[in-house]
Every structure is written in C-alpha cells, then in structure tokens.
N, C-alpha and C positions, 0 to 999 in steps of 0.2 A: 722576703717576707711572703709574699705572693705564693710560693711554694709551700709555707706550711698551712695556708689554707685551704689548698686542695689537697693536702694530706689528707685532713681534718674530712675534709664533703666524703670523699675516699672512703676514708673507716665508717663514716655512718652512715652511706650508702653499703658497705659491706654490712654493716651492725642488721640495716634496714632488711633487708633482701634474705639476710641470716634469719632472722626473726619472723618472718615472714614463708619462708621456708618450712622453718621448724614448727609453725601452726600449723601450715600445709600438711605435715606429715603425722601430726598428732591428730587432724581431723579424717585422713587417712586410714590413719591404724584404730581410730575409735568407729569409723564407720562399717570397720569390717570386725573388731574383734570386741567391740563395744557391748556393754547389757542392750542394745535394740538394735546391734549391727547384722548385716548382712549373713554371719553366720549363726547368728541366733535366728534371726527369720528365717534361714532355711530348715535348720533344728525344728523350730517350731509348724511350720507346714509338713514335716516330715512326721512330726507326732501325731499331727492335726488327722493326716491320711491313715494313719493306723489305729486312731481313735470312732473314723467314719467306718472304716474296714469292723469294727468291734461291733458299730453300733448296727449295723446292716445283717451280721451274724446273729448278734442278741435279737432282734426284732424278728430277723425268719425263726427260729428257734423257739421264740414265742409262738409266732403265729401257729408254729408245728405243734407246739402243745397247747395251744387255745383249739385249733382240731380236733387232737386227741382227747382233750376234755368234752366238748361237743360229742364227740361218737360214742364217748362212754358214759354221757348222762343219757344218748336218746337212743344205746345199742345196748338189750342186755347179755346177746353172745360176745358181745367188745369186752364184757367187764368178765364174762367169765373165760375169754383167751388170754386175759391180762395177766388174770389170777393164775393161770397155770403155767404160762411163762414164766411170769417175774416172781411168782411165790411160790410157785410148785403148789398148789394148792390142788385138790380132787374130790370128785366126792365120795360119799360112804360108799363101799363094795366096789370101789372101780381100783383097778392092778394099772400098777405103771411100771412102762420097760424103758431100762436108762439103757442105750447106747454105748 
C-alpha cells in the first residue's frame, strides 16, 4: 500500500514540474516573440532611428529653403538669377547661348 502513495506523489511532482516548465517556456517565448517582446522592441527602436534621421534631414531641408526664401525676398539679383537658372527666363533683346 505505501508503494502506491509513493508512485502517486511522484506522478504529481512530475505533473507539477511539467506544468511549471511549460509555463516558463510560454513566458520565454512570449517575451521574445510576443506583441511587446524583445524582437518587437528592437524593430520599433530601428524604426525610431530611421524616423529621427528623416526628421533631421527634413529640418535641414526646411532651414535651407527658409534661407533661400529670405535671400529671394531681400536680394532682387537673386530673384533674377533664379529666374534665369530654373525657368529659363531672359530679358527682352537678350541672346541665350546654349552649350
């Protein structure tokens, strides 16, 4: 009779440790591959770096355009130069030589 109790306890211990091991594995897998897992955190950090770089690029482009606007507003020769370069505009009677 004591032999059956020992086997039963052994089975219960195995079941308990199996359950604990299963839960541990589920937690480990969820921490790596879950919605808020380590892989997702890494992807979000990489996306953040790319977005910060894009914001920096757009900020510098905006600053350059603001400088250009200021130059065009304050310097009439700059307007003439831009019109000739970008729009191919010329004064009446002027000859354009294209290479």
